[in-house]
C-alpha positions in Angstrom: 8.0 16.3 -0.2 5.9 18.8 -2.0 2.4 17.6 -3.3 -0.2 19.1 -5.5 -3.5 19.7 -4.9 -4.8 17.4 -7.5 -6.3 14.1 -6.4 -5.0 11.1 -7.9 -7.4 9.0 -6.2 -10.5 9.4 -4.2 -13.4 7.5 -2.3 -16.7 9.2 -2.0 -18.9 7.8 0.8 -17.8 4.1 0.6 -19.2 1.3 2.4 -18.1 -1.9 2.2 -18.4 -5.3 3.7 -18.4 -9.1 3.5 -21.6 -11.1 3.3 -24.3 -9.1 5.8 -21.4 -7.3 7.7 -20.5 -3.9 6.7 -17.1 -2.9 7.5 -16.3 0.5 5.9 -19.2 3.1 6.9 -19.1 5.8 4.7 -15.5 6.5 4.1 -14.5 9.8 2.0 -10.7 10.0 1.3 -9.0 12.2 -1.2 -5.3 11.4 -1.8 -3.2 14.2 -3.9 -0.7 13.2 -6.4 2.6 12.7 -5.0 1.4 12.4 -1.3 2.9 9.6 1.0 -0.4 8.4 3.4 -0.1 6.2 6.2 -3.2 4.5 7.1 -3.4 3.4 10.6 -5.5 1.9 13.1 -6.3 -1.1 15.6 -6.7 -4.5 14.1 -10.1 -5.1 12.8 -10.5 -1.5 12.1 -11.3 -1.9 8.2 -7.6 -0.8 6.8 -7.3 -3.9 4.7 -10.6 -3.5 3.3 -9.8 0.0 2.5 -6.9 -0.9 0.5 -8.7 -3.5 -1.2 -11.1 -1.4 -2.4 -8.5 1.4 -3.5 -7.0 -1.6 -5.4 -10.4 -2.7 -7.0 -10.1 -6.1 -5.4 -13.2 -5.7 -3.1 -16.2 -3.4 -4.8 -18.0 -1.1 -2.4 -21.7 -1.9 -1.5 -22.2 1.8 -2.4 -20.2 5.2 -2.9 -17.4 5.5 -5.7 -13.7 5.0 -6.3 -12.5 7.9 -8.7 -9.0 7.9 -10.5 -7.7 10.7 -11.9 -11.0 12.3 -12.0 -12.7 9.3 -13.6 -15.3 7.0 -11.6 -13.6 3.8 -11.8 -16.1 2.1 -9.3 -16.3 -1.8 -10.2 -13.7 -1.7 -12.7 -11.4 -4.8 -13.4 -8.3 -4.6 -11.1 -6.5 -4.9 -14.6 -7.7 -1.9 -15.8 -6.3 0.1 -12.6 -3.1 -1.6 -12.9 -2.8 -0.2 -16.6 -3.5 3.1 -15.0 -0.6 2.5 -12.8 -1.9 1.4 -9.8 0.3 -1.4 -8.1 -0.5 -3.5 -5.0 1.9 -5.0 -2.6 -0.3 -7.3 -0.6 0.4 -8.4 3.0 2.2 -11.6 2.9 4.7 -10.4 -0.1 2.9 -11.9 -3.0 6.1 -13.1 -4.6 6.3 -16.7 -6.6 8.1 -18.8 -4.1 9.0 -21.8 -6.7 10.5 -19.0 -8.8 14.0 -17.3 -8.9 14.4 -13.7 -8.2 15.2 -13.4 -11.7 12.0 -15.4 -13.0 9.9 -13.0 -10.7 11.3 -10.1 -12.3 10.9 -11.5 -15.5 7.1 -11.7 -15.2 7.1 -7.8 -15.3 8.1 -7.6 -18.9 4.5 -8.6 -19.9 4.1 -4.7 -19.2 6.6 -3.7 -22.2 9.6 -3.3 -20.4 12.7 -5.2 -21.3 14.1 -7.7 -19.0 17.5 -5.7 -18.7 15.6 -2.6 -17.6 13.4 -4.4 -15.2 16.4 -6.1 -13.4 18.4 -2.8 -13.5 15.7 -0.9 -11.7 15.4 -3.7 -9.3 18.7 -4.2 -8.5 19.6 -0.4 -8.1 16.9 -0.2 -5.6 17.9 -3.4 -3.7 21.7 -4.7 -4.8 21.3 -7.6 -2.6 18.8 -8.8 -4.9 21.7 -9.2 -7.5 23.5 -11.6 -5.4 20.1 -13.5 -4.9 19.5 -13.4 -8.9 19.2 -17.0 -9.3 17.9 -18.3 -5.9 14.6 -19.4 -5.5 12.5 -16.6 -4.0 11.0 -18.9 -1.3 14.4 -19.8 0.1 15.3 -16.4 1.0 14.5 -14.3 4.1 11.3 -12.7 4.8 13.1 -9.3 4.7 14.7 -10.3 1.2 11.5 -11.7 0.1 9.7 -8.3 0.7 12.4 -6.4 -0.8 11.7 -8.3 -3.9 8.2 -7.5 -3.9 9.1 -3.9 -3.5 11.6 -4.3 -6.4 8.9 -5.8 -8.6 6.7 -2.8 -7.6 9.4 -0.1 -8.5 10.2 -1.9 -11.7 6.5 -1.4 -13.1 7.0 2.3 -12.7 3.7 2.9 -10.6 1.8 6.1 -10.4 0.0 4.7 -7.4 1.6 2.1 -4.7 -0.6 0.4 -2.1 1.5 -1.5 0.6 -0.2 -3.4 2.9 1.6 -4.4 6.2 5.3 -4.1 5.1 6.6 -5.0 8.5 4.7 -8.3 9.2 7.1 -10.8 10.6 9.9 -9.0 10.1 12.9 -7.8 12.5 12.4 -3.9 13.4 16.0 -3.3 11.8 14.9 -4.8 8.4 11.5 -2.8 8.7 13.7 0.6 9.0 15.6 -0.5 5.7 12.2 -1.3 3.8 10.7 2.2 5.1 14.0 4.0 3.8 13.1 2.5 0.3 9.4 3.7 0.6 10.7 7.3 1.3 13.0 6.8 -1.8 10.4 5.9 -3.8 7.9 8.8 -2.6 10.7 11.2 -3.2 10.7 10.5 -6.8 6.7 11.4 -7.1 5.1 8.1 -6.8 1.9 8.4 -4.5 2.0 5.7 -1.8 -0.9 4.8 0.6 0.8 2.5 3.5 -1.3 0.4 5.9 0.6 -0.3 8.6 1.2 -1.3 12.3 4.6 0.2 12.9 3.4 3.6 13.9 6.2 5.8 14.5 8.3 4.1 11.6 5.7 5.0 8.9 4.8 8.2 10.3 8.4 9.2 9.9 8.1 8.8 6.0 4.6 9.8 5.5 3.3 13.3 4.3 -0.1 12.7 6.0 -1.6 10.2 8.1 -5.2 8.8 8.8 -6.5 6.7 11.5 -9.2 4.2 10.7 -11.3 3.0 13.8 -14.7 1.1 13.3 -14.8 1.5 9.7 -14.5 5.1 9.7 -11.7 7.5 9.4 -11.5 9.5 13.0 -8.3 11.3 12.6 -6.8 13.1 9.2 -3.7 15.2 9.3 0.2 15.6 9.3 1.9 13.0 11.3 2.8 15.7 14.0 -0.8 16.6 14.4 -2.3 13.1 14.7 0.5 11.3 16.5 -0.5 12.7 20.0 -4.0 11.5 19.4 -3.8 7.8 18.1 -3.8 6.4 21.8 -7.0 7.7 22.6 -8.2 7.3 19.1 -7.3 3.4 19.1 -8.9 2.6 22.7 -11.9 4.9 22.7 -14.0 2.0 21.8 -16.4 1.9 19.0 -19.7 -0.2 18.8 -19.7 -0.5 15.0 -16.2 -2.0 14.7 -16.5 -5.3 12.8 -13.7 -7.9 11.8 -11.7 -6.7 9.0 -11.2 -9.2 6.6 
């Protein structure tokens, strides 16, 4: 994919943590429009905290969140959503006691018609049309993740944040979901993916960063950083804290 140099979202010297424990230690990150960025790192490195800061769900203790050139530090997550930011959280975030159609129907509060939302969702994931009247909680984990992805696509996001897409899923299903990530990226959506399936996510990313001990220790193209990941993960870092 060809990206522009215009930054859609940036973090400037961001520090963040929980209570007295600092998890992110001065993160600088600039993500251009149209880029698919993979965020990699060992468990507890600060990846999910980084994603929550980008989504406006966890305010930094210092530093700034900048979107489209505007400082949005401390902005309500709803305001960020209105700017086109969409988060697919770890654990999928669907409503298990609602049907597939009802889960999609909730998106019409953004102004789209029910028909348009369903058309976009079913085009991306045809199996959901067959499950239209099925309770989301009764579907397989992969199908629930497809529903979460479909809901995100239907909002026509400018920025899609994805946390651990592969969690609990079989490798075959993970491959299918990342094919969808690639298609979304090809449409021009900026995507940030936190992921443990390293080789799979590197196959669809334009760029990757490795977070270790709350700091970005590698930043480059997938081919540039892939050989360095093992040593980066296991180099050890005395500042590493629990990532909640």
